N, C-alpha and C positions, 0 to 999 in steps of 0.2 A: 139640290140633291143629285148625285151621280147615279145613272142607271146604266146597266150593261146589257148589250145584245151579243149573242154568241152562237156560232155554229162550229163545224169542224174545220173551217178555214180562217175565219176572222173573229176577233174580239173587239167590240166597239163600245166605248164609254161616252155617254151623252149627259150633259148637265141640264137640269130643268131651268137654270138661270140662263136665259137667252136661247134655250134649245140648241146649245152649241156642242158639236162633237168635240170631245176632248182628246180622244185617242182612237186610233185604228191600228191594230197589230195583226200581222200575219207571221206566225212563228216568232222569231226574235226581232223582227223589223217593225219599228214604229214609223208610220207614214206621216202622222200629223205633227206639225210644229208644236212644240211644247211651251211656248209663251215666255221665252227668256226675256226678261225686262230690259236687257241691254239693247234689244232690237225692237221687239213688239210683243206685248203681253197677250194679244189675241190668239185664237186658234182657228175657229171656223165660224165667226159671227154671221148671223142672218141680218139682212137689211130690210127694214120696214118701218114706216110707210114711204120712206124716201131712200134713194141711193145717192151717196155723195153728199156734198155740202150745199146748204142754202146760203146765198150771198148775204153776208152780215149775220148769218145764223138766224134769219128771220124770213117770214112770208106774211102775206095778207090773205084773209078770207072773209068775204061779206063785210068788208070795211073795217075789220079788226086786225090788229097785228099780233102774231104769235112767234114764239121762238122754239126752235128745235135743233138739236145737235146733229153732228155728222152721222149719217146713215139711219137716223130715226131712233126710236126708243125700244124696239123689240129686243135688241141685243143686250139691253140693260134692264130687262124685265124678267121677273119670275113667272114662268109659264105653268099652267095647270097640267098635270098628267091626266089625260082623258082615258087612256087604256095603255096597257103594257104587257108584253110577254117576252119570251126568250129571243124572238127575232123581229119584233115590231113594237114601236112606241109612238104614241100620238100625243102631241102637246097642243094646248089651246090658250089664246089670249084674247080678251075682249076689252072694250073701253072701260076705263075706271077714272077716278078723280085725277090721278096723275096724268094719264094720257089726254084727257079732255082739256086740261090746262094748256097743252101744246098742240092738240090736234082735235078739233071740235066735231068729231064724227063717231058714229056708232058702227062697230065692226066686230067680226069674229074671225080671227086668224087661227088657222089650224096648220100645224107642221107635223108631218108623219115621217118617220124613218123606218125603212124596211130592209132587213138583211136577207139576201138570197145568194148563197154561194160566195163568190168573191166580190159581190156588188152590194153597195149601200145606195138605195134609192130614196129620194126625198120628194114628198108630195105635199104641196102647199095649196091651201084654199083661203081666199080672202072673200068673206061674205059681207055684204052690206046689210046690216040689221037696222039701219035707220030709215028715215023718210026723205032723205035728199041724196043726190048723187055723191058717190064716194070716190075721191081721187086718191089713189094709192099705187105703189109699185113694190117690187121685191127684187132682192139680189142675194147672191151667196158670195162668201169671202173666205173660202177654205185655204189654210196655209199648209204647205207640205215641206218636210225636211228635204234639203238638197245639200249634199248627196243623201240618197236613201241608204244604200249599204255598200257603196263602192265608188271610187273615183272622186273627182273634185266638182265644185259647182259648175265650172266652165265645160265639163264633160257632158252636161245635160242639155236637152233641147226640148222644145214643144213641137210635136208632130201632129198636124191636123189630119183628120181621117180622109181627106181628099184635097186635091189642089184647090186653092182659093186665092183671091186677090183682095185681101183686107185693106181697109183704110184705117190709119191711125187718127183718132179723134183728138184734135189739138186742144189741150187744156192750157190755161194760163199758168204762170209760175205759182199762183196761189190755188191751183187745182180746180178752177172753174172752167166751164165749157166756153169755147170761143166761137163755135160753129164752123171752124175751119178743119180741113182734113188733109192728109197727105198719104200717098200710097206706101205700103210696107212691102219691101222686096224679100219674099221668103226664099230660103235656100231650097232648091229642087222643087219649088212650087208649093211646098207644104211644111217647111221646117223653120222654126225660129230658135236659133242658138241662144242659150242663156249666158249672160255676162253681167257682172255687177254694174257696169257703167250704163246699162239700159235704164237704170233707175236713178240716175244722177239728179233728175228733177223730181219725178214721182213715178206714177204708174204709166204703163202703156195701155190705152184703151182702143179697141178695134170694133168695127162693124164689117159687114160683108164677109163673115167668117163661115167656116165649115161647122156642122152641128156637133162635132166632137173633137177633142184634142187629147194627146197623151204626153205626159211627162216621162222622159226616158233617157237612157244613156247607153252607149256601146260598152261601158265598163260595169254595168250592173244588170242583173236579170229582173230587178224590181222596176215597177212602173205604176203610174196612176193615170187612168183614163176618165175624163169627164165628158158626159153627154148632156147637152143642154138645148135641145131643139126649140124649146119654148122661150128661149132667152136670146135676144138679138145682139147683145154686146158682150165682149169678153175683155177683162182687165188682167194684167200681169204686173205683179208688184212685190217688192220688198222694201224695207226701210231705206230711203234714199241716201246715197253717198256713204254706204257701208259695204262690208263684205259679209252681210247677213247670210247664214246658212239655211235659207228657206226661200220658197217662192209661193206667193198667193196666186191662184188661178181663179178668176172671179167672173162667173156668168151673171149678168145684170139684165133686168128689164127696163131700168131707168137710168138717168144720167144726172150729174150735178147741175145746179143752176148756171145760167149764163153769167159771165163775169160782169159785174156792175148792175145786175138786174135783180130787184126784189120781186120774187114770184107772187102772183096771185095763184093760190093753190088750185083753184078750180080751172085755171088756164095753163098750169104748168105743163111743159112738154114731156113726153115719154111717161105719162101716167096712165094707168087704167082708170076709166070713168065707169064705175059699177053702179047699175041701177038699183034702187031699193028692192030688197028681197032676192037679188041676184048674187052670183059668186063668180070669181075668176080663179081658175086652177092652173098651177104651174108645176112641172116636174123636172127633176134632173137626176143624174146617176153618177156615182163614182165607183170605178172598178179598180181593185187593188191587185195588181199582178205580181 
């Protein structure tokens, strides 16, 4: 079901299926990619309890083998609406028969969206409701129209909030982690120009990043800023080898499996390991200029 948050600046539509933002409009400008199947049917999926791929689509836990698809199951789950009003909505998901078949853990995932002025903030809590350590991570995967309301794709760039020296995390051709890195040379110390050829293989993933980045162009007054201080990795993606008119800007807490390695979920890198009865909180913001 689609729910609407609205104030005098933004109108935001959110689907309870996957707790996915479907639309953000300011005036007549639609910021969110609208899921054209020619390129990518997603819009702003959330990633839980893994980010990226498992090698072979499988992992082990306590001697048993389990299967789980790309980015986990939250994006393909119907979430319960816990509370809702004109400017805030809270969704929840806990373990069920379907999740336990692929992820043998008890959990309570809460995803809240709050509308304040030109900002949509997201507040996530992952609570361990079981009696054993909970391995989990979280990522965001929002797609934005490019161009927004003027110019061409190549007129846009990502501008970090401060100078930084990010490393690109080198993934294999099949999109698995290799553990290798290479430096990214940003223009003027903080700008990454967009061009379709950036995505000839797949996404660009970075660490050592500044805590905020803005999608902008000198030919448009529209912009989107993401603030993600709780999330150490940032991906930039659109469908490879296309001229797709969108870009995904993806703050993640975790990474895909290493190429050729079937993970033991309790030892998988870049996961939170949450004690029974405890919770992990993550927040990020999107500002629509």
